[in-house]
C-alpha positions in Angstrom: 8.5 17.6 6.1 5.7 17.0 3.6 4.1 13.5 3.4 3.3 12.1 0.0 -0.3 11.5 -0.8 -1.4 8.1 -2.1 -3.2 8.4 -5.4 -5.5 5.5 -4.9 -8.6 5.6 -2.8 -8.6 2.5 -0.6 -7.5 -1.1 -0.9 -10.3 -3.6 -0.3 -8.2 -5.1 2.5 -8.1 -1.7 4.2 -11.8 -1.4 4.0 -12.4 -4.8 5.5 -9.9 -4.1 8.2 -12.0 -1.2 9.5 -14.4 -3.4 11.5 -13.7 -3.2 15.3 -13.1 -6.2 17.4 -16.0 -5.4 19.7 -19.7 -6.0 19.0 -20.7 -4.2 15.8 -23.3 -1.4 15.8 -26.3 -1.1 13.6 -27.7 1.8 11.6 -30.5 2.6 9.3 -30.4 4.8 6.2 -33.0 7.1 4.8 -33.4 6.6 1.9 -31.8 3.1 1.6 -28.3 2.9 0.2 -27.1 1.1 -2.9 -24.7 -1.8 -2.2 -22.2 -1.2 -5.0 -19.4 -3.7 -4.3 -18.2 -5.7 -1.3 -18.4 -3.3 1.7 -19.0 -0.2 -0.4 -22.4 1.6 -0.3 -23.7 4.8 -2.1 -26.7 7.0 -1.8 -26.5 7.7 -5.6 -24.3 6.0 -8.1 -24.1 6.5 -11.8 -22.9 2.9 -12.2 -25.9 1.4 -10.4 -27.3 -1.6 -12.3 -29.3 -3.1 -9.5 -32.7 -1.5 -10.5 -33.0 0.0 -7.0 -31.8 3.4 -5.7 -30.6 6.5 -7.5 -28.5 6.4 -10.6 -27.7 10.1 -10.3 -24.3 11.2 -8.8 -25.8 14.5 -7.9 -28.3 15.9 -5.3 -28.7 12.9 -3.1 -29.7 13.6 0.5 -29.1 10.7 3.0 -29.3 10.4 6.8 -27.9 7.5 8.7 -29.3 7.0 12.2 -28.3 4.6 14.9 -30.9 2.0 15.9 -31.2 -0.1 19.0 -31.6 -3.3 17.0 -31.8 -4.5 13.4 -30.7 -2.2 10.6 -27.6 -2.6 8.5 -24.1 -2.8 10.0 -21.9 -0.1 8.4 -19.1 0.0 10.9 -16.7 -1.8 8.5 -18.0 -0.1 5.4 -17.3 3.0 3.2 -20.4 5.1 2.5 -20.7 7.7 -0.3 -23.3 10.4 -0.4 -23.1 10.1 -4.2 -20.8 9.8 -7.2 -19.7 8.1 -10.4 -17.1 5.9 -8.8 -16.5 4.1 -5.5 -12.8 3.3 -5.3 -12.9 0.1 -7.4 -10.9 -0.1 -10.5 -13.8 -1.5 -12.5 -15.6 1.9 -12.6 -14.2 4.7 -14.6 -15.2 8.1 -13.3 -16.4 10.1 -16.3 -18.8 12.5 -14.7 -18.8 15.0 -11.7 -20.7 14.7 -8.5 -22.3 17.7 -6.7 -24.7 18.8 -4.0 -24.8 15.5 -2.1 -25.7 15.6 1.6 -24.7 12.8 3.9 -25.7 13.2 7.6 -24.7 10.6 10.3 -26.4 11.0 13.6 -27.6 9.1 16.7 -26.3 6.6 19.1 -24.7 3.5 17.4 -24.6 5.2 14.0 -21.2 3.8 13.3 -19.7 4.1 9.8 -16.2 3.0 8.7 -15.4 5.8 6.3 -17.9 8.5 5.2 -17.4 10.4 1.9 -19.7 13.1 0.7 -19.1 12.2 -3.0 -16.5 10.7 -5.2 -16.2 11.4 -8.9 -14.2 13.0 -11.7 -14.7 16.4 -10.1 -16.6 17.0 -6.8 -18.3 20.2 -5.7 -20.7 21.4 -3.0 -20.9 18.1 -1.3 -21.0 17.8 2.5 -20.9 15.4 5.4 -22.3 16.2 8.8 -21.4 14.2 11.9 -23.8 14.8 14.7 -24.7 13.6 18.2 -23.8 10.0 18.8 -22.3 9.2 15.4 -18.9 7.5 15.0 -16.6 7.2 12.0 -13.0 6.3 11.4 -12.4 8.8 8.6 -14.5 11.5 6.9 -14.0 13.2 3.5 -16.3 15.9 2.1 -15.4 15.4 -1.5 -13.0 13.0 -3.2 -12.0 13.9 -6.8 -9.6 10.9 -7.4 -9.9 7.1 -7.1 -8.9 3.7 -8.3 -5.4 4.7 -9.5 -6.7 5.2 -13.0 -5.5 7.9 -15.3 -8.5 10.1 -16.4 -10.3 9.7 -13.1 -8.9 12.9 -11.6 -10.9 16.0 -11.1 -11.1 19.2 -9.1 -12.5 19.4 -5.5 -14.4 22.6 -4.9 -16.6 23.8 -2.0 -16.9 20.5 -0.3 -17.4 20.6 3.5 -17.2 18.5 6.7 -19.1 19.4 9.8 -18.3 17.8 13.2 -20.7 18.6 16.0 -21.3 18.0 19.6 -21.4 14.3 20.5 -19.8 13.0 17.3 -16.6 10.8 17.3 -13.9 10.4 14.7 -11.6 7.6 15.8 -8.7 8.0 13.4 -8.5 4.2 13.0 -8.1 4.2 9.1 -4.6 4.7 7.7 -5.6 5.7 4.2 -4.9 8.7 1.8 -1.1 8.4 2.2 -1.3 7.6 5.9 0.9 5.1 7.6 0.9 2.9 10.7 1.7 6.0 12.9 0.0 8.8 10.8 -3.7 8.6 10.2 -6.0 11.1 8.3 -9.1 11.9 10.3 -10.8 14.6 8.3 -10.4 15.9 4.8 -12.6 18.7 3.4 -11.8 18.0 -0.3 -9.2 16.2 -2.3 -8.3 16.7 -6.0 -6.1 14.7 -8.3 -3.5 15.1 -11.0 -3.1 18.7 -12.0 -6.5 19.7 -10.8 -7.3 22.4 -8.2 -8.5 21.9 -4.7 -10.3 25.1 -3.7 -12.8 26.5 -1.1 -13.1 23.2 0.8 -13.8 23.5 4.5 -13.8 21.6 7.8 -15.8 23.0 10.7 -15.3 21.4 14.2 -17.8 22.6 16.8 -17.5 19.8 19.4 -17.1 16.1 19.3 -14.1 13.8 20.1 -11.4 13.4 17.5 -8.3 11.3 17.2 -6.4 8.2 18.1 -4.0 8.7 21.0 -1.5 6.2 19.6 -0.9 7.9 16.2 -0.4 11.4 14.7 -3.8 12.5 13.5 -4.2 14.7 10.4 -7.0 17.2 9.7 -6.8 19.1 6.4 -9.1 21.4 4.6 -8.0 20.7 1.0 -5.5 18.2 -0.5 -4.0 18.3 -3.9 -2.7 14.9 -4.8 -0.9 16.0 -8.0 0.4 19.3 -9.3 -2.7 21.5 -9.0 -3.1 24.6 -6.8 -4.6 24.7 -3.3 -6.6 27.8 -2.9 -8.9 29.2 -0.2 -9.3 26.0 1.8 -10.0 26.4 5.5 -10.4 24.8 8.9 -12.4 26.3 11.7 -12.2 24.9 15.2 -14.6 26.2 17.8 -14.4 23.3 20.3 -14.0 19.6 20.8 -11.8 17.0 22.5 -8.6 16.0 20.7 -6.9 12.7 21.5 -3.3 12.2 20.5 -1.0 14.4 18.5 -2.2 16.4 15.5 -1.2 17.9 12.2 -3.8 20.5 11.3 -3.3 22.0 7.8 -5.6 24.4 5.9 -4.2 22.9 2.8 -1.6 20.3 1.7 -0.1 20.5 -1.8 2.9 19.2 -3.8 4.1 21.2 -6.8 1.2 23.7 -7.3 0.6 27.0 -5.6 -0.8 27.4 -2.1 -2.7 30.6 -1.5 -5.4 32.0 0.9 -5.7 28.8 2.9 -6.3 29.1 6.6 -6.8 27.6 10.0 -8.9 29.6 12.5 -9.2 28.5 16.1 -11.9 30.6 17.6 -14.5 30.9 20.3 -18.0 29.6 19.3 -20.5 32.1 18.2 -22.5 31.5 21.4 -19.7 33.0 23.5 -18.3 29.9 25.2 -15.0 30.1 27.1 -13.9 26.5 26.7 -10.2 25.7 26.3 -9.1 23.7 23.3 -6.3 21.3 24.3 -3.9 19.7 21.8 -1.7 17.2 23.5 1.6 15.7 22.4 3.5 17.6 19.7 2.3 18.6 16.3 1.8 21.3 13.6 -0.9 24.0 12.9 -0.2 25.3 9.4 -2.2 27.5 7.1 -0.6 25.6 4.2 1.8 22.7 4.0 3.3 23.2 0.5 5.9 21.8 -1.8 7.8 23.4 -4.6 5.0 25.9 -5.6 4.7 29.4 -4.3 3.0 30.0 -0.9 1.1 33.3 -0.4 -1.5 34.8 1.9 -2.0 31.6 3.9 -2.8 32.1 7.6 -3.4 30.8 11.1 -5.6 32.8 13.5 -5.9 31.9 17.2 -8.3 34.0 19.3 -9.6 31.4 21.7 -8.1 29.6 24.8 -5.7 27.1 23.3 -3.2 24.8 25.0 -0.8 23.6 22.4 2.5 24.2 24.0 4.4 21.7 21.9 2.9 22.8 18.5 4.6 24.6 15.7 2.3 27.3 14.3 3.1 28.5 10.7 1.2 30.6 8.3 2.6 29.1 5.1 5.3 26.4 4.5 7.1 25.3 1.4 10.5 24.0 0.2 13.6 25.9 -0.7 12.5 26.5 -4.3 9.4 28.4 -3.4 8.5 32.1 -3.3 6.9 33.0 0.0 4.7 36.2 0.5 2.2 37.6 2.9 1.7 34.5 5.0 0.4 35.4 8.4 -0.1 34.2 12.0 -2.2 36.1 14.5 -2.6 35.1 18.2 -5.0 37.2 20.2 -6.0 35.5 23.5 -4.4 35.9 26.9 -4.8 32.2 27.6 -3.4 30.9 24.4 0.0 29.0 24.5 1.9 27.4 21.6 5.4 26.1 21.0 6.8 28.3 18.2 5.4 30.8 15.7 6.5 31.5 12.1 4.8 33.5 9.3 6.6 31.8 6.4 8.8 28.8 6.7 11.2 27.7 4.0 11.4 29.1 0.5 13.8 30.8 -1.8 12.6 34.2 -0.8 10.0 35.9 1.5 8.2 39.2 1.5 5.5 40.8 3.7 5.0 37.9 5.9 3.6 38.8 9.3 3.3 37.5 12.9 0.9 39.5 15.1 1.3 38.2 18.7 -1.1 40.5 20.4 -1.8 38.3 23.4 -0.7 34.8 24.6 2.5 32.9 25.1 5.1 31.2 22.9 7.4 28.7 24.5 10.3 29.0 22.0 11.0 31.4 19.0 8.9 33.9 17.0 9.8 34.8 13.4 7.9 36.5 10.6 10.0 34.4 8.2 12.5 31.6 8.8 14.6 29.1 6.8 14.6 31.4 3.8 17.4 30.5 1.4 17.6 33.9 -0.3 16.2 37.4 0.5 13.7 38.4 3.1 12.1 41.8 2.4 9.6 43.6 4.6 8.6 40.7 6.9 7.2 42.0 10.2 6.5 40.9 13.8 4.2 42.8 16.2 4.2 42.0 20.0 1.6 43.1 22.5 -1.8 44.7 22.7 -3.1 47.6 24.8 -6.0 45.6 26.2 -4.1 42.5 27.3 -4.5 41.3 30.9 -1.4 39.1 31.0 0.8 40.5 28.3 2.9 38.6 25.7 5.4 36.0 26.8 8.1 34.6 24.4 10.4 32.0 25.8 12.9 32.1 23.0 14.1 34.7 20.5 12.1 37.1 18.3 13.2 37.6 14.7 12.0 39.8 11.9 13.4 37.1 9.6 16.0 34.4 9.4 17.3 34.4 5.8 20.3 34.6 3.6 19.7 38.3 3.1 17.5 40.4 5.3 16.2 43.9 4.6 13.3 46.1 5.7 12.4 43.9 8.7 10.4 45.4 11.5 9.6 44.3 15.1 6.9 46.4 16.7 6.5 46.3 20.5 3.3 47.8 21.8 3.4 49.2 25.3 0.8 51.0 27.4 
């Protein structure tokens, strides 16, 4: 079920293909960007030899605003907030990039791909998409590029913010995407055996997705054998077009732990409904052969995702699963199926707490476990629910080769 992640950044042909057929929009940058190569621009670039702009991969602060006329057309371009590489094989990434801030706001501020920073190790970079901005794909921090050994680094504490009025079109099929599967948002991405940790995506409005493809949103990606730790996605609102895979983290052979997806009401107390159409997946972690532990999905807002699979942590049959969790706690939430831990050689202490809401099909604390399940638990119901809990299929403590100490709690008034 896991998709492979391409180790290269972008092909030039892919960059040039980003330009839309309609009239192009213009934008201005403050401060001006460095034109590094073809349709690639950077706010700060250690390989800059033009004599203008910053040569530092760190601490660059850039705002791109839409303008009514004039300005530079970035709709077919890749823009980096900073870094020591820009996806072209001629540049070897020998240094890290940190604390870059890239903000895109205003009507007609249209950028092809926005990346907070790219280097051999990226940390504390962020991209903020605000009112009127439009991009095809956004990445907080990119720790791998150009398919060159030695370019790989960790991705740590990089962030993407999507706010009211922004649009992410999902028109770029890069980062291991395909003609029918496009990445929209990536918090941070590491390479080789390097860790991807504490990267975050926060969506508080805006329009996201392409209705003709499966769109992908992920907090942290490990492109090689490193661990994915404490990456997260928070969704407070927004309009979602098409089907979605929403993963707190995505890994291959390393461990996945403490990654999360939280779909919640905004802090200002809104009662909006978040609607996910088509069919898709909401997973705390999409793993591979490494262990999967303490990953989670929490839903406490109004959510319509009736054809979506909600899973705390997923991995393949060689993995050890433990303490993965799903909590649903809203009377007006509806999803397709719910599983605490999916796959794996064994499972322990995985949890589903379905306090309020509806599940169309099955509920299981653990499922698809090849060996032993020990102490996995399901809780149904809450005393303050207005509508109760509705499950259209079966409820399992676990589905495994050997099951022991499984518990299903049913709360009644």
